[in-house]
N, CA, C and O atoms as a Tinker XYZ file with bonds, in Angstrom:
   264  protein
     1  N      0.736000   -0.862000   -0.388000    73     2
     2  CA    -0.043000    0.044000   -0.182000    64     1     3
     3  C      0.691000    1.227000    0.186000    63     2     4     5
     4  O      1.454000    1.202000    1.152000    81     3
     5  N      0.492000    2.423000   -0.620000    73     3     6
     6  CA     0.956000    3.728000   -0.743000    64     5     7
     7  C      0.368000    4.758000    0.087000    63     6     8     9
     8  O     -0.837000    4.910000   -0.113000    81     7
     9  N      0.951000    5.595000    1.069000    73     7    10
    10  CA     0.565000    6.399000    2.042000    64     9    11
    11  C      1.446000    7.784000    1.482000    63    10    12    13
    12  O      2.510000    7.613000    0.886000    81    11
    13  N      1.020000    8.860000    1.677000    73    11    14
    14  CA     1.457000   10.210000    1.111000    64    13    15
    15  C      1.601000   10.297000    3.063000    63    14    16    17
    16  O      0.843000   10.881000    3.838000    81    15
    17  N      2.991000    9.393000    3.412000    73    15    18
    18  CA     3.379000    9.407000    4.179000    64    17    19
    19  C      4.278000   12.107000    4.805000    63    18    20    21
    20  O      5.275000   12.651000    4.331000    81    19
    21  N      3.270000   12.716000    5.838000    73    19    22
    22  CA     4.052000   13.653000    6.044000    64    21    23
    23  C      4.516000   14.623000    4.507000    63    22    24    25
    24  O      5.208000   15.636000    4.607000    81    23
    25  N      4.055000   14.158000    3.284000    73    23    26
    26  CA     3.952000   14.815000    1.959000    64    25    27
    27  C      4.948000   14.140000    1.221000    63    26    28    29
    28  O      5.588000   14.692000    0.325000    81    27
    29  N      5.113000   12.876000    1.590000    73    27    30
    30  CA     5.824000   12.397000    0.717000    64    29    31
    31  C      6.080000   10.181000    1.194000    63    30    32    33
    32  O      6.336000    9.442000    2.145000    81    31
    33  N      5.671000   10.125000   -0.722000    73    31    34
    34  CA     4.644000    8.668000   -0.687000    64    33    35
    35  C      5.578000    7.730000   -0.077000    63    34    36    37
    36  O      6.773000    8.025000   -0.078000    81    35
    37  N      5.433000    7.327000    0.115000    73    35    38
    38  CA     6.225000    5.984000    1.057000    64    37    39
    39  C      5.370000    4.666000    1.503000    63    38    40    41
    40  O      4.532000    4.761000    2.400000    81    39
    41  N      5.661000    3.234000    0.725000    73    39    42
    42  CA     5.426000    2.333000    0.317000    64    41    43
    43  C      5.589000    1.226000    1.538000    63    42    44    45
    44  O      6.700000    0.914000    1.967000    81    43
    45  N      4.090000    0.550000    2.157000    73    43    46
    46  CA     4.087000    0.075000    3.432000    64    45    47
    47  C      3.444000   -0.388000    3.420000    63    46    48    49
    48  O      2.593000    0.085000    2.666000    81    47
    49  N      2.798000   -2.373000    4.442000    73    47    50
    50  CA     2.136000   -3.057000    4.044000    64    49    51
    51  C      1.202000   -2.920000    4.217000    63    50    52    53
    52  O      0.923000   -2.116000    5.106000    81    51
    53  N      0.148000   -3.578000    3.522000    73    51    54
    54  CA    -0.911000   -3.496000    3.545000    64    53    55
    55  C     -1.947000   -3.099000    4.468000    63    54    56    57
    56  O     -1.636000   -1.947000    4.772000    81    55
    57  N     -3.205000   -3.464000    5.202000    73    55    58
    58  CA    -3.770000   -3.480000    6.043000    64    57    59
    59  C     -3.611000   -3.168000    7.516000    63    58    60    61
    60  O     -4.112000   -3.823000    8.430000    81    59
    61  N     -2.715000   -1.888000    7.662000    73    59    62
    62  CA    -2.573000   -0.697000    8.492000    64    61    63
    63  C     -3.279000   -0.313000    9.301000    63    62    64    65
    64  O     -4.147000    0.052000    8.508000    81    63
    65  N     -3.764000   -0.015000   10.431000    73    63    66
    66  CA    -4.289000    1.146000   11.078000    64    65    67
    67  C     -3.402000    2.123000   11.133000    63    66    68    69
    68  O     -2.465000    2.136000   10.335000    81    67
    69  N     -3.572000    3.195000   12.179000    73    67    70
    70  CA    -2.776000    4.116000   12.561000    64    69    71
    71  C     -1.946000    2.958000   13.628000    63    70    72    73
    72  O     -0.927000    2.314000   13.381000    81    71
    73  N     -2.804000    2.967000   14.904000    73    71    74
    74  CA    -1.127000    2.128000   15.956000    64    73    75
    75  C     -0.667000    1.364000   14.613000    63    74    76    77
    76  O     -0.057000    2.157000   13.896000    81    75
    77  N     -0.760000    0.117000   14.060000    73    75    78
    78  CA     0.014000    0.248000   13.692000    64    77    79
    79  C      1.351000    0.666000   12.325000    63    78    80    81
    80  O      2.515000    0.365000   12.061000    81    79
    81  N      0.311000    1.471000   11.813000    73    79    82
    82  CA     1.720000    2.656000   11.058000    64    81    83
    83  C      2.825000    3.177000   12.223000    63    82    84    85
    84  O      3.953000    3.480000   11.835000    81    83
    85  N      2.605000    3.243000   13.153000    73    83    86
    86  CA     2.716000    3.843000   14.823000    64    85    87
    87  C      4.355000    2.796000   14.725000    63    86    88    89
    88  O      5.487000    2.986000   14.281000    81    87
    89  N      3.725000    1.833000   15.326000    73    87    90
    90  CA     4.902000    1.034000   15.474000    64    89    91
    91  C      5.411000    1.310000   14.442000    63    90    92    93
    92  O      6.187000    2.265000   14.473000    81    91
    93  N      5.145000    0.454000   12.841000    73    91    94
    94  CA     6.914000    0.032000   11.996000    64    93    95
    95  C      7.916000    1.548000   11.927000    63    94    96    97
    96  O      9.125000    1.627000   11.707000    81    95
    97  N      6.967000    2.615000   12.187000    73    95    98
    98  CA     7.572000    3.700000   12.333000    64    97    99
    99  C      8.323000    4.590000   13.569000    63    98   100   101
   100  O      8.465000    5.805000   13.715000    81    99
   101  N      8.926000    2.902000   14.763000    73    99   102
   102  CA     8.722000    3.349000   15.382000    64   101   103
   103  C      8.522000    4.842000   17.030000    63   102   104   105
   104  O      9.215000    5.353000   17.910000    81   103
   105  N      7.275000    4.878000   16.552000    73   103   106
   106  CA     6.716000    6.226000   17.227000    64   105   107
   107  C      5.856000    5.912000   17.912000    63   106   108   109
   108  O      4.846000    5.303000   17.559000    81   107
   109  N      6.206000    6.393000   19.319000    73   107   110
   110  CA     4.747000    6.952000   20.724000    64   109   111
   111  C      4.133000    7.415000   20.743000    63   110   112   113
   112  O      4.361000    8.621000   20.844000    81   111
   113  N      2.690000    6.941000   20.667000    73   111   114
   114  CA     1.233000    7.574000   20.270000    64   113   115
   115  C      1.114000    8.381000   21.615000    63   114   116   117
   116  O      0.123000    9.110000   21.623000    81   115
   117  N      1.722000    8.419000   22.513000    73   115   118
   118  CA     1.213000    9.131000   23.270000    64   117   119
   119  C      2.449000   11.118000   23.137000    63   118   120   121
   120  O      2.369000   12.194000   23.731000    81   119
   121  N      3.578000   10.436000   21.802000    73   119   122
   122  CA     3.828000   11.996000   21.630000    64   121   123
   123  C      3.342000   13.424000   20.447000    63   122   124   125
   124  O      3.477000   14.647000   20.481000    81   123
   125  N      2.463000   11.983000   19.043000    73   123   126
   126  CA     1.977000   12.263000   17.926000    64   125   127
   127  C      0.887000   12.930000   17.894000    63   126   128   129
   128  O      0.187000   12.360000   18.730000    81   127
   129  N      0.102000   14.054000   17.320000    73   127   130
   130  CA    -1.225000   13.800000   16.726000    64   129   131
   131  C     -1.602000   12.766000   15.712000    63   130   132   133
   132  O     -0.465000   12.403000   15.410000    81   131
   133  N     -2.175000   12.241000   15.181000    73   131   134
   134  CA    -1.793000   12.209000   13.459000    64   133   135
   135  C     -3.504000   12.294000   12.585000    63   134   136   137
   136  O     -4.624000   11.846000   12.831000    81   135
   137  N     -2.858000   13.166000   11.445000    73   135   138
   138  CA    -3.999000   13.438000   10.895000    64   137   139
   139  C     -4.140000   12.722000    9.404000    63   138   140   141
   140  O     -3.314000   12.998000    8.535000    81   139
   141  N     -4.982000   11.997000    9.203000    73   139   142
   142  CA    -6.319000   11.316000    8.319000    64   141   143
   143  C     -6.741000   12.152000    6.989000    63   142   144   145
   144  O     -7.647000   12.892000    7.374000    81   143
   145  N     -6.531000   12.364000    5.724000    73   143   146
   146  CA    -7.370000   12.992000    5.082000    64   145   147
   147  C     -8.029000   14.300000    4.833000    63   146   148   149
   148  O     -8.787000   14.672000    3.938000    81   147
   149  N     -7.397000   15.051000    6.151000    73   147   150
   150  CA    -6.743000   16.460000    6.303000    64   149   151
   151  C     -8.150000   15.737000    8.169000    63   150   152   153
   152  O     -8.113000   16.870000    8.649000    81   151
   153  N     -8.809000   15.158000    8.928000    73   151   154
   154  CA    -9.359000   14.638000    9.520000    64   153   155
   155  C     -8.477000   14.288000   10.986000    63   154   156   157
   156  O     -7.505000   13.538000   10.891000    81   155
   157  N     -8.712000   14.644000   11.825000    73   155   158
   158  CA    -7.340000   14.027000   13.454000    64   157   159
   159  C     -8.461000   12.896000   13.448000    63   158   160   161
   160  O     -9.578000   12.757000   12.950000    81   159
   161  N     -8.046000   12.542000   13.834000    73   159   162
   162  CA    -7.900000   11.047000   14.193000    64   161   163
   163  C     -7.332000   11.131000   16.380000    63   162   164   165
   164  O     -6.233000   11.448000   16.835000    81   163
   165  N     -8.685000   10.682000   17.208000    73   163   166
   166  CA    -8.302000   10.735000   18.126000    64   165   167
   167  C     -7.364000    9.630000   18.597000    63   166   168   169
   168  O     -6.882000    9.070000   17.612000    81   167
   169  N     -6.977000    9.169000   19.620000    73   167   170
   170  CA    -5.763000    8.808000   20.320000    64   169   171
   171  C     -6.402000    7.563000   20.840000    63   170   172   173
   172  O     -5.630000    6.704000   21.265000    81   171
   173  N     -8.275000    7.215000   20.894000    73   171   174
   174  CA    -8.673000    5.790000   21.116000    64   173   175
   175  C     -9.146000    5.330000   19.754000    63   174   176   177
   176  O     -9.038000    4.104000   19.736000    81   175
   177  N     -9.652000    5.806000   18.540000    73   175   178
   178  CA   -10.253000    5.236000   17.311000    64   177   179
   179  C     -8.158000    4.886000   16.578000    63   178   180   181
   180  O     -8.105000    4.259000   15.520000    81   179
   181  N     -6.979000    5.259000   17.121000    73   179   182
   182  CA    -6.392000    5.130000   16.615000    64   181   183
   183  C     -5.694000    3.192000   15.829000    63   182   184   185
   184  O     -4.974000    2.837000   14.896000    81   183
   185  N     -6.450000    2.541000   16.888000    73   183   186
   186  CA    -6.287000    0.800000   16.902000    64   185   187
   187  C     -6.731000    0.743000   16.088000    63   186   188   189
   188  O     -6.378000   -0.057000   15.221000    81   187
   189  N     -7.770000    1.592000   15.941000    73   187   190
   190  CA    -9.742000    0.933000   14.773000    64   189   191
   191  C     -9.407000    1.880000   13.073000    63   190   192   193
   192  O     -9.600000    1.208000   12.060000    81   191
   193  N     -9.201000    2.523000   12.992000    73   191   194
   194  CA    -8.432000    3.501000   12.161000    64   193   195
   195  C     -8.088000    2.748000   10.843000    63   194   196   197
   196  O     -6.902000    2.775000   10.517000    81   195
   197  N     -8.949000    2.087000   10.049000    73   195   198
   198  CA    -7.731000    1.292000    8.876000    64   197   199
   199  C     -6.658000    2.869000    8.022000    63   198   200   201
   200  O     -6.870000    4.080000    7.967000    81   199
   201  N     -5.979000    2.321000    7.707000    73   199   202
   202  CA    -5.511000    3.319000    6.300000    64   201   203
   203  C     -5.638000    1.915000    5.113000    63   202   204   205
   204  O     -5.695000    0.689000    5.207000    81   203
   205  N     -5.638000    2.840000    4.104000    73   203   206
   206  CA    -6.455000    3.187000    2.408000    64   205   207
   207  C     -4.860000    3.877000    1.895000    63   206   208   209
   208  O     -4.044000    4.678000    2.350000    81   207
   209  N     -5.000000    3.102000    0.797000    73   207   210
   210  CA    -3.672000    2.985000   -0.267000    64   209   211
   211  C     -4.481000    4.598000   -0.708000    63   210   212   213
   212  O     -5.582000    4.985000   -1.098000    81   211
   213  N     -3.515000    5.012000   -0.452000    73   211   214
   214  CA    -2.643000    7.018000   -0.432000    64   213   215
   215  C     -3.594000    7.280000    0.184000    63   214   216   217
   216  O     -4.132000    8.132000   -0.523000    81   215
   217  N     -3.997000    7.189000    0.750000    73   215   218
   218  CA    -4.458000    7.941000    2.319000    64   217   219
   219  C     -3.294000    8.757000    2.244000    63   218   220   221
   220  O     -2.171000    8.437000    1.853000    81   219
   221  N     -3.977000   10.570000    2.945000    73   219   222
   222  CA    -2.141000   11.124000    3.063000    64   221   223
   223  C     -3.097000   11.185000    4.500000    63   222   224   225
   224  O     -4.226000   11.314000    4.974000    81   223
   225  N     -1.562000   10.967000    4.778000    73   223   226
   226  CA    -1.591000   11.139000    6.494000    64   225   227
   227  C     -0.275000   12.248000    6.741000    63   226   228   229
   228  O      0.661000   12.307000    5.943000    81   227
   229  N     -0.371000   13.169000    8.058000    73   227   230
   230  CA     0.143000   13.570000    8.793000    64   229   231
   231  C      0.198000   13.391000   10.211000    63   230   232   233
   232  O     -0.723000   13.568000   11.009000    81   231
   233  N      1.450000   12.997000   10.462000    73   231   234
   234  CA     1.826000   12.576000   12.149000    64   233   235
   235  C      2.862000   13.750000   12.540000    63   234   236   237
   236  O      3.801000   14.133000   11.842000    81   235
   237  N      2.270000   14.515000   14.536000    73   235   238
   238  CA     2.986000   16.193000   13.732000    64   237   239
   239  C      3.200000   15.289000   15.427000    63   238   240   241
   240  O      2.437000   14.516000   16.006000    81   239
   241  N      4.664000   15.855000   15.835000    73   239   242
   242  CA     4.862000   15.380000   16.983000    64   241   243
   243  C      5.588000   16.303000   18.147000    63   242   244   245
   244  O      6.745000   16.708000   18.030000    81   243
   245  N      4.826000   16.551000   19.177000    73   243   246
   246  CA     4.880000   17.080000   20.308000    64   245   247
   247  C      6.520000   17.854000   20.897000    63   246   248   249
   248  O      7.584000   17.332000   21.230000    81   247
   249  N      6.148000   19.049000   20.829000    73   247   250
   250  CA     8.231000   19.800000   21.171000    64   249   251
   251  C      7.572000   20.635000   22.583000    63   250   252   253
   252  O      6.693000   21.496000   22.616000    81   251
   253  N      8.523000   19.892000   23.935000    73   251   254
   254  CA     8.121000   21.527000   24.883000    64   253   255
   255  C      9.726000   21.726000   25.377000    63   254   256   257
   256  O     10.672000   20.964000   25.579000    81   255
   257  N      9.458000   23.401000   25.470000    73   255   258
   258  CA    10.468000   24.025000   25.368000    64   257   259
   259  C     10.299000   24.934000   26.137000    63   258   260   261
   260  O      9.164000   24.913000   26.613000    81   259
   261  N     11.132000   26.017000   26.606000    73   259   262
   262  CA    11.231000   26.817000   27.741000    64   261   263
   263  C     10.711000   28.577000   26.684000    63   262   264
   264  O     10.650000   29.656000   27.273000    81   263
């Protein structure tokens, strides 16, 4: 399956959910927000939100500072 991941076309295995994508990318789900096709996915929905070929996914990392 191909996704547009943060603006870059990326080839990944079929059947991923948002949780599976974050695990594949080794990203802590507690530290990011995920948008699929311009809609924010709630953290409680990550495990059930299936990704489809050519979905546009944006992953935004929270950064603390002072």
